[in-house]
N, C-alpha and C positions, 0 to 999 in steps of 0.2 A: 276416376282420378283419385290419386292419393292426396290426403290432406297433410299439409306441412305444419309443423309446430310454430310457425310464425317467425319469419325473419332470420337474421344472422345468429346461428348457434342456439336457437331455441327461444328467442325473444329478448325483450328489454331486461328481464331479470338477470339473464346471463351477462349482458353488456354492463349492467350496473355492478355485478360481482367482479367483472374484469377490471372496471375502473377502480373499484375499491381495493382490489388486490394490487393494482399498479401504484396506487397512492400509498399503501402500506409498504410496498417494496421501496418506493422512493424515500419514505421516512427511515426505513432500516438502512438504506445506503447512506443517507445523510448522517445518521448516527455513527455508522462505521467510519465515515470520512472524518468526523469530528474526533473519534477515538484515535484514529491513525495520526491525526495532527498532533496529538498529545503523547503518542507512543514514541519512546526513544530507543534506539539501537546503538550499539558501540562496535565499531570495527577496529581491528588492531593489525599491526604489522611488526615484524622484527621481534617476535616473541613478547610483544607488549611494550616495546620501546616507544612506539607511537600509537596513540588511540584517538579516534575521532567519534564523537557522539553526535547523532543527528536524529531529527524526527523522521517519521515515515513519509513526511512531505518533502524530505531531503533538505531541510534547513539545518545547517551545522550549528550545534549549541555549545560544543566544547571540543578543544584540542588539547591533548596531553602528550608532551614530549619529555622522556626521561633524559637526564643530563648525559648519560653514556651514549645516547644516540647522536649527540652533537660533536662532530669532528670538523673543525674549521678547514682542515685539509681535504675533506671529502664531503662537501655539502650536497653533492649529487646523490649520495647514498641517503641522506636525510630526506631530500626531496622525493626520492623513490619510495621511501617508507611512508611518507605522508600520502602520496598518491595511492599506494597499496591499501593503507588504512581507510582512506575515503572510499575506495572501490569496495572494500569489504563491508563497510557500513551501508553503502548504497545497495549492495546485493541483499543484505539482511532486511533493509527497508522494503525492497521489492518483494521479498518472500513474505514478510508480514502483511503487506498490502494484498498480495495474492491470496493469502490465507483468509483474510477478513472479507475481501470484496469478491473473491471467486464464487462462493456459493450464492451471493446476491446477484451477481451478473448472470449466472446460469439460470437463476430462478425465473427470469422473465422470458425464457424461451427465445433469447436472442433479440428482444425488442430494443435493447440499449447497446 
């Protein structure tokens, strides 16, 4: 009979290494999440008539509306510009999150 190297994946040493790697990955993910909470992106619409700045956690921190965007006879256009600016900022936040978290999520081999 063949002798096996002992247990799952070659013994307790490998299991300890896996646990250590998982802990390091968790710390890296936590750091990335903290950085994303502080990272701000700005979305705009109407050639910059409306701008919305938000964190990558999608908390709006600023809204800028240029006076020429305000037409009391056409508030619907302004509302549409605000929605478009928000969606632009949201897309940028998603891309930033994917760029920071993507490599970390893939590094655990699908564990998370």
